N, C-alpha and C positions, 0 to 999 in steps of 0.2 A: 426336196431332202428330207427325209425323216428324221426326227429327231429322238433317240432311244431314252429311257427314263434317265434323269439325272441322278448322277453318281453322287456319294458322300464320303467323306474320308473315314478311315478306320480311327474309332476312338481311342488312344492310347494315353488317358494324362500324364503328366510330368509334376514332379514334385516343386513344391516352391512357388506355384503360380497361384492367381487369385480365381475364384470360383465362376465370378463374373466380369466380363468387360463393357463398359458404356463406349458404344460407338458414337463418336461426334462426327455425323456425316458433312461435309462441306461442299460437296459436288455441285450443288445448285448455286453455290455462292463461288467459294474458289475456284471450283472446276469451269463454270460458265464463263466466269470474269476473263478468262484469257483466250475464249474465242473469237476468233477474227470476224466471223459475221454474228451477228445479233440474232440471237435465239429468241422466236416471237414467244410473248410473254404467257398466251395459252399453253404452249409447250413446256415453259419452265414450271408452270401451275401443276400441270398434269405430272412432270417428272418428281415435285414434291411429294403428291399425291401416291404415287407409284411406290416410292421409297417408304413413305408411311405406311401404306399396306403390305411392305416386307418385313415390316417390324422393327424399322429403326426408329427411335423414340427421341433423337434428339437430330434435327436437321437444319442445319444454317441456310437460311432464305435467301437471303440477299444482302446487299449493301447499300448505306444510305450515305454514299460518298457523292463529290458532286459529280453530275453526268458528264462533264468535260474531261474527267480523269481517268474514269471507267464507262464509257458509253455503253457497255455490254448490260450494264446493271441500272441504266437510267430509268427504267420501268419499276423502280421497288415501290412507288406509292400505288401503282397499279396491280403488282403482283402479290404484296403482302394480305389484303382483304380477299385475295381469292384462294389462299390456304390457311388463315388466321382460324378458322373454323377447326381443323384438324385438331385432336387430342395429341398432342406431339410438343415437344420445345420446338420453339422457332427462333431461334437467336438472329440478330441481324448485327452488321458491321457499321459502328458508328464512328467516323472520324473526328468529330468535333462537337461542339453545342448545337450547332444547326442539324447536324445530322441526327443527334439525340431527341432533338424537339420533332424533326420528321416521323422518326421510328415511335416516339411515345403519343404522338398525334393518331396513329393507326393502332394502337393498343399493344405493342411491343413490350416483352415482361424480360426480356432477356436480349443484352446489348453485349458489343465486344469493342474494344479499342485496339489496334495493332500498333506495337512500340517495336523497336529494332535494339539490337543489342550493340551494333557498330553505326559508327559516325557517316561512314559512307553510303550505308543503306538508309538511315536516317534522312541524310540529305537526299537521296536521289528518289525516295518515297514520299517523303512528307516535307522537304526544302527547309529541315530544321536539323539542330545537334540533337543528338540523344535527349540531355537535359531540357530543351526547349520542347520537344515533343512530350516527354512527361509532364511538363508544366501545362501543356494544352491539354492533356488529359486527365488533370486533375479535378477540374470543375464540372467535366464530363460524368466522372466516375461519382463525385460527390453529390450532384445530381439525381444519378440514376440510383443511388443507394438511398438518397431521400424519398424516392418513389416506390421504394421496395422493388426495385428491378436487380435482376441478377448479371452482375458483370464479368465478363471473360477478359483476361488480357493476353491477347498473343504477343509472342515475342520472337520475331523473326532472326535469321542468321545465329542460332546459338552455337554453331557448329565451325562454320565457315562462311566467309564472304568473298564474292567474286573479286572485290578491289583488295580487301585488306587480306586474305587470307585465312589461316587458321584462328578462331577467335578465341583468347585466352578465358578459362572458366570464371575465374573471378570477376572479371567484365560481364558475363551474362548473369552472374550471381547478383551482382549490384543493381542491376534494372529489374530482376525478379522481384527482389526485395522492394525496390520502390514501387514496383507496380502492387503487390500486397500491402504494402505500408499506406497505399493512396485508397485503398479499399476494395480491391478486385477479389472476386470470391475464387477464381481459379485461373491458373495460368497455362497456356499452351506453348510448349517449347518447340520451336521449329526449326526443322534442319532445311531450310529454305532452298538449299541448291543440291541437297542429297549428298554432302560429303562425310557425315559421321560414320563411325563405325562403333562395334558393342563397348569395346571398352573407353572409348569417348563420353558415350552415354551415362554409363555408369559413375565416371569422374565427374560428371556434372550433377547428375543426382545426388552423390555423396556429398558434393560441397553444396548443395542447397539443403541438405538436410543439417550440414555442420552450420548453415547461416539460418535455421530455426524454419524455413520454408518445408510447412507440411506435405507429404508425400500425396496424400489425399486430396491437396488442392493442385494438382500436376496432371496435365495432360500431354501426351506427346504427337508430334505432327512431322511426320517424316516423308521426304521425297525419295524417289527410286531412281535416282540418277546412276548409280553404280551398282546397282540391285541390293542394296543394304538395308531397304526400310524394314522390311519383316524380321531379319536379325537385329536390328535395332530396337525394334518394337518387343521382341522377345526378351531383350535384356531389361528394356523397362519394365516389363511384366514382372519378372525374375526379383527385380528390386520392389516393388509394390504397386506400380502405378496401375492404375485400373481405367483410365481414359485413355482412348485412342482416337485421334484424327484421321479419317478416310474418305476417299472420294469414289463415289460410284462409278465403275467403269476405268478408275486410274486417270479421270479426267484432269486437268489443270496444272498450272506452273506458277508462274509470277510475272506480271507484266514488265516489273521493273527489275529483274535479274534473268537476264538472257539466258544464262545457264542452268535455270531453274526449271527441272522437267516434271514429268507428271506426278501426282500425289500417290501415295500408297492406296491399292486399287481397295475398296471395301470388299469386294469378292474374295479378293487374295487372303485379307486378314482374317474374314469370315471363316475361310477354307481351313487356314491354320488353326484358328481359335477352336473350331467344331472338333476337329481332330485331336485336341489337347484337352477334351471336354469341358471347356469353359463356355458358360452361356452368356450368349449376346442377344437372345430374343429375334434372332434375324432368322427369316426364312429364304436360304440361299437360294431354292429355285427360284422366286419371285424377286429376288435381287438382280440375278443373273438374266432374268427375261425384260427386267426393266432397263439394266443397262445396254443389252441389246437392242430394245427398243430406242434408247437415246442415241446408241450410234448410228441407227437407221435416221435420226432425225439431222444428225450432224453430217451423214454423209460419208463416214467413214468406221473402219473397224473399231471395237473397242480395244483399250491397250491392256485391259486387265487379262492375264494370262487365265485366269480362272475360267473367265466369261468366255474366252476362245476353247477352253478344253472341255468346257461343258455344254456348249453348244454344239458339239460334235461335227464341227466343221473344219475343213481345211482352211488354215489364215488366209489362202490365195481366193477362197471363194466367199471371202465375208466383205 
């Protein structure tokens, strides 16, 4: 079946939005870590390379967690050297000092730690309290900064928790402030189970500003469980956030929170941003082709609406 030329949205800028947004691509790590079947290392490397060729400049490559906990990413030592020559930022997740050792040994220059805003998820994910997890991250962040390595602090369950329900905004602000105070360069606010709505997003961002957390140090990470990821992203952009996490093809979820469905699809995000006249540097046609290719490797259709629409195929045929 032939594919017509790729369509693009009509560009109609809206007031009060940034001129450029940096997309923090998480598909190769956050997306693939939730796959039931292990993806071959060579396929992962090709995925990262294709994402770079599509114009993405920050591509989270892998995670240096213990293979027992995330077996899908047990090949971190083999994967990272296959992509380290790319002229893009390649952050990696490091859960502790041992993970940092492994990442630094391979020349990683950007790392991330993964904290929780709630006690229940901290227990499920790290088998620690929130404060115990923060204490574990302190030497990791300190050592990374001593090596002049950029550190991102992920904060999960910023809006809702499957065990605790709605998460009080001041609770999230406290952990954000702690991560910044220990030296994190940027924070990613995670809506892990996808329950946020735009008003909630604005309330959190406002209280973070009041707590002297710079908006420029923030990224947002929305899941699309209730179809709110793009509307929440737009609210964050209107507030002044310019870093947005997304996953090519909408891959991923969270292995420790069963109600967490897929991440915001990078293609859906790029379509909206292009329509608003916001620069991302991403070639949408190449990105769609990359996600369609990855869907073939995984043996199922891409969840991204934009990938489906621009592939010009009936979803039943994909």
